[in-house]
Residue, then its C-alpha position, 0 to 999 in steps of 0.5 A: m275274470n279272476s276268482r276274486l272278481l267272481r266273488s265281489a259285488p262289482a263283478l255281480l253288478t257287471i254281470g247284471i249289466v251284460a245280462a240286461a243287454a243280452p237276457a237269458s233265453a228259454d234255451d239257456v238252461d239246456t245249453c248251460r247244462n248239456s252243451a258240448r260247446v264249452d264257450d256256449a255253455i259258459a255264456a249261457c250259464s253266465r247269462l242265467i247267473g246274471e239273472k239269478s245269482d242265487d242258484a247253485n246249479y248255474f255256478y255248478d254247471r258253469g264250473n263244469a264247463y270251465k273244468n272241461n275247458r281246463a280253466r281250473d281256477r275259474a272252475l274252483a271259484d264257481f264250485d266255491q260259490a255253488i257250495k256257499l249257496r248250497p252247503n249239501f251240494a255233494a256233486a260240487y264237492v266231487n268236482r272241486g276235489e278232482i280239481y284239487t287233486g289235479k293241482g296237487d292240493l291233496d289235503r283239500a282234495l281229500a276233505d272234499g272227497d270225505q265231505a262228498i261221501k258223507l253227503d252221498p255215500d252212494d255216489p261212486t264218483a266221490y270214492h274215485v276222488r278219495g281213492d285218487v288221493y290215497s293212490r297219490r299218497r301211496d296209501y294203496d290199501r285205502a285206495i283199493a278199498d275206495y275202488d272196491q266201493v266204486i265197483k260195488l256201486n257200479p260193477n261196469d266202471v272201467s276206470a275203477y278196475n283200471k285204477r284198482g289194478s294200478a294200485y295193486s301194481w304200485k303196491a306190488e312195486d313197493t314190495d318188490s323194489r323198496k322192500g326187496d321181497h319179489d316173491g311177496a309182490m307176485p300176488d298183488y301183480d296177479r290182482a292187478i292183472a285180473d283187474y286189467n283183464q276185466v278192463i279189456k273185457l268191458a272195453p276191448n279198445y282201452a289201450v292204456a289197459y294193455d300198457n298196464r297189464g304189460h307192465a305187470y307181466f314185465r315185472k313178473g318176468d313174463y316178457d312174451r305176454a308183455i310184448a303181446d300187450y305192447d303189440q296190441e297197444i301199438k296196434l291201437t295207438p300207433n303214435y304213442a311213444p311209450a308203448y315202443d319204449h316199453r316193448g323195447l325193454a321187454y325185448d331187451q330183457k329177452g336178449d333181443h337187442d336189435r328189436a329193442l334198439a329199433d323200438w327205442d329209436q322209434a320212440i325217440k322219433f316221437y319225442d323229437q317231434a313232440i319237443k319240436l312242437n313244444p320246446k318246453n315239453a318236460a315230459a318228452f325230454t324226461y322220457r327221451s333221456i330215459l331212452y338215451k340212457e337205455k341205449g347208453d348214450y350218456d352225453r345225450v342223457i346229460a344234455d336232456a337233463d340239463h334242459l329239464i333243470k333249466l325248465d324246472p330247477n326243482y325237478a328231482g327226477a332230472y338230477h337223478i337221471r343226470g346222476e345216473a349218466y355221470e356215474a356210468k361215465r365214471d364221473y362219481t363226484r358229479a354223480l354224487a352231487d346230483f344224487e344228493m340234490a335229488l334227495k334234497l328235493e325229494p326226501r322220500a326218493e329211496v332210489a337216490r338215497r341208495s345211490i348216495e350210499r353206494l357211491k359213499f361206500l366206494g369212498v366217493e366224496r364231494 
């Protein structure tokens, strides 16, 4: 059933017919709202909607079930209906905003976050929605302010500390890489580390916090502490390929190239397996191509980038990493063409812009 059918009179008539054959039971309200079995929850909510199609709660609960089942368009249709029936339904705006964020529709996500905060300024999840939008837009100060508010409302919110730490870390990277101010980035890396420390204090087995803190230490040049965090991450999630990649980078910076290569080879094995299971796994091809680049295996970088471009001709990152491989092989004309395509697809890609400027300064032309 698509979202338009959910809003149409024939759909409501159809639901009513099904409900007549299978009327809602006394247990359906609890199943609709609380069942961990998504299919059971959806069926119970649908029976309830068939008998009472003007109750916003039933659409909201079914929307949550669809959302948990990754049926985002059906979830959106139900949250739309819940809001239509109850325009001040703050939680429906929160959940709809989360889906819009996941779909990359940041304008609508921001509007829903704003509305949810207006309706219920004491709901921390509303600030999560808006903070996530600001983070994705690289508006890190506003994101941090929203995560501050989450923590003020709920001092034990592990996710808020982790997200705020990431916002500080990304802000530091902007200062470090894009603005060339390494020393100026250090205070925000320290703030990020403080937030990750709090995450680990509240949730010692939260593996991603060790990865994030390790990254902050790496950017600060504290490679031993970075390695210690990646060690702990691997202990908690031994099959997580990026942890080996990141630890390999830290070893490489320390000059321990044998350990770096061993870690990269292990990560490549995991990505090989992921690609075998799903030949359209773009993330696995992306990360594997980066590892091949780190190992200096540029022909394999180009092969993986070719595959990525075949999967998605508009993927700017694939053109950029292929351009880097061509540049390393001194095929400068092809490198320039790929960097220019990357910049065309992603006009804010400063690294592509700098690569183009570097090659043109050397006299490379297409």
